C-alpha positions in Angstrom: 49.8 -176.4 -156.9 46.5 -176.3 -155.1 44.8 -173.0 -154.3 43.0 -174.5 -151.3 44.0 -172.7 -148.1 45.2 -174.8 -145.3 44.4 -174.3 -141.6 46.6 -175.6 -138.7 45.7 -177.7 -135.8 44.3 -175.5 -133.1 43.4 -172.7 -135.5 39.7 -172.9 -134.6 40.4 -172.4 -130.9 42.8 -169.6 -131.5 40.4 -167.9 -133.9 37.6 -168.2 -131.4 39.8 -166.5 -128.8 40.7 -163.8 -131.3 37.0 -163.1 -131.9 36.4 -163.0 -128.2 39.1 -160.4 -127.6 37.9 -158.3 -130.6 34.4 -158.3 -129.1 35.8 -157.1 -125.8 37.8 -154.3 -127.6 41.1 -156.1 -126.9 43.8 -156.8 -129.3 44.4 -160.6 -130.1 47.8 -162.0 -129.8 49.6 -162.4 -133.1 49.1 -166.2 -133.2 45.4 -165.7 -132.6 45.1 -163.1 -135.3 47.0 -165.3 -137.8 44.8 -168.2 -137.0 41.6 -166.1 -137.5 42.8 -164.9 -140.9 43.4 -168.6 -142.0 40.1 -169.7 -140.7 38.3 -166.9 -142.5 40.2 -167.6 -145.7 39.2 -171.3 -145.5 35.6 -170.4 -144.9 35.6 -168.0 -148.0 37.2 -170.7 -150.1 34.6 -173.3 -149.1 31.8 -170.9 -149.8 33.1 -170.1 -153.2 33.3 -173.9 -153.9 29.7 -174.3 -153.0 28.7 -171.5 -155.4 30.9 -172.9 -158.3 29.4 -176.3 -157.9 25.8 -175.2 -158.2 25.5 -172.2 -160.6 21.9 -171.6 -161.6 21.5 -172.3 -165.4 20.2 -168.8 -166.0 23.2 -167.2 -164.5 25.6 -169.4 -166.5 23.8 -168.4 -169.6 24.3 -164.8 -168.8 28.0 -165.5 -168.2 28.7 -167.4 -171.4 26.4 -165.6 -173.7 24.9 -168.7 -175.2 21.2 -169.8 -175.2 20.0 -173.0 -173.6 19.6 -174.7 -177.0 23.3 -174.2 -177.8 24.4 -175.5 -174.3 22.2 -178.6 -174.7 23.5 -179.2 -178.3 27.1 -179.0 -176.8 26.2 -181.3 -174.0 24.8 -183.9 -176.4 27.5 -183.6 -179.1 30.6 -183.2 -177.0 29.6 -184.6 -173.6 29.9 -181.3 -171.7 28.0 -181.4 -168.4 25.6 -178.5 -169.4 22.2 -179.9 -168.7 20.2 -179.4 -165.5 18.9 -176.5 -163.5 22.2 -176.0 -161.7 25.7 -176.5 -163.3 29.1 -177.4 -161.8 31.5 -175.0 -163.2 34.5 -177.2 -162.2 33.1 -180.1 -164.1 32.4 -178.0 -167.1 35.9 -176.6 -167.2 37.5 -180.0 -166.8 35.4 -181.4 -169.6 36.2 -178.5 -171.9 40.0 -178.7 -171.2 39.9 -182.5 -171.6 38.2 -181.9 -175.0 40.8 -179.5 -176.1 43.6 -181.9 -175.0 42.0 -184.8 -176.8 41.5 -182.9 -180.1 44.5 -180.6 -179.9 46.1 -181.9 -183.1 42.8 -181.5 -185.1 42.3 -178.0 -183.7 45.9 -177.1 -184.4 45.6 -178.2 -188.0 42.5 -176.1 -188.4 44.2 -173.0 -186.8 47.2 -173.4 -189.1 45.1 -174.2 -192.2 46.0 -172.1 -195.3 42.5 -172.6 -196.7 41.5 -169.4 -198.3 38.1 -169.5 -196.5 40.0 -168.9 -193.3 42.3 -166.1 -194.5 41.0 -163.1 -192.6 37.7 -164.8 -191.9 35.4 -163.9 -189.0 35.2 -166.2 -186.1 31.6 -167.2 -187.1 33.0 -168.3 -190.5 35.8 -170.3 -188.9 33.3 -171.9 -186.6 31.1 -172.9 -189.5 34.1 -174.3 -191.3 34.9 -176.4 -188.3 31.4 -177.8 -188.1 31.5 -178.7 -191.9 34.8 -180.4 -191.4 33.5 -182.4 -188.5 30.3 -183.3 -190.4 32.4 -184.4 -193.4 34.6 -186.7 -191.3 31.5 -188.2 -189.6 30.0 -188.9 -193.1 33.2 -190.6 -194.2 33.2 -192.7 -191.1 29.6 -193.7 -191.7 30.3 -194.7 -195.4 33.4 -196.6 -194.3 31.3 -198.5 -191.7 28.6 -199.4 -194.3 31.2 -200.5 -196.8 32.8 -202.8 -194.1 29.4 -204.3 -193.3 28.8 -205.0 -196.9 32.1 -206.7 -197.3 31.4 -208.8 -194.3 28.1 -209.9 -195.7 26.1 -208.1 -193.0 24.6 -205.4 -195.3 22.6 -206.1 -198.4 22.6 -203.3 -201.1 19.3 -201.5 -201.4 19.0 -202.2 -205.2 19.3 -205.9 -204.5 16.6 -205.8 -201.9 14.4 -203.8 -204.2 14.9 -206.3 -207.0 13.9 -209.1 -204.6 10.8 -207.2 -203.5 9.8 -206.8 -207.2 10.1 -210.5 -207.7 8.0 -211.2 -204.5 5.3 -208.8 -205.8 5.2 -210.5 -209.2 4.8 -213.9 -207.5 2.1 -212.7 -205.2 0.2 -211.0 -208.1 0.3 -214.2 -210.1 -1.0 -216.0 -207.0 -3.8 -213.4 -206.9 -4.8 -214.2 -210.5 -5.0 -217.8 -209.6 -7.1 -217.1 -206.5 -9.5 -215.1 -208.7 -9.9 -218.1 -211.1 -10.4 -220.5 -208.2 -12.4 -218.5 -205.7 -13.7 -215.4 -207.5 -12.8 -211.7 -207.6 -13.1 -211.0 -203.9 -10.2 -213.3 -203.0 -8.0 -211.5 -205.6 -9.1 -208.1 -204.4 -8.0 -208.9 -200.8 -4.5 -209.9 -201.9 -4.4 -206.9 -204.2 -5.2 -204.5 -201.3 -2.5 -206.1 -199.2 0.0 -205.6 -202.0 -1.1 -202.0 -202.5 -0.5 -201.5 -198.7 2.9 -202.9 -199.1 3.7 -200.5 -201.9 2.6 -197.5 -199.8 4.7 -198.7 -196.9 7.7 -199.0 -199.2 7.1 -195.5 -200.6 6.7 -194.1 -197.1 9.9 -195.8 -196.0 12.0 -194.5 -198.9 10.3 -191.0 -198.9 11.5 -189.0 -201.8 14.4 -191.4 -202.5 14.3 -193.5 -205.5 14.5 -197.2 -204.4 15.9 -198.1 -207.8 
């Protein structure tokens, strides 16, 4: 059922006549007064729709009680239309209700969970629990994808790549020794510097992780 008011053919003319009579201190006819009410109701509705479709971001923040960073995080993570200087309230509400409908089973399971962490827990703790559950599911999905790529031969294990790099390094350093014997120490130093740069790049790539 739509909340949009409906005017009738001829309402604008009747409403204009009602306004004309009111200005002249005369009483409009019933049909004219009814038409005027419908026209005004329609105008009020249209004005509200304009406001709903372009709410200033600062006013929306006051209404929802969430800072800009949280809104942008929800926009990026869940696809809610919360970016921009002005926000469309209708689009936001539709996106949120679509999200609830899409994830209703997951949300219901969380609400009915008998996990002791949720027994008598505050809303903030429940929200944190939900975030952890989502993060865990994403991590499992990521691992499953990596395992699938490895099975399909599209992903090479890191330890195998490291072993191959060690063999390359050994071959190149042996080549450096031969260059030194053939062309002197400067040639070997150039190759040695290149290998050292490769080591630094490898260390930088892995960071604090142990490539072994």
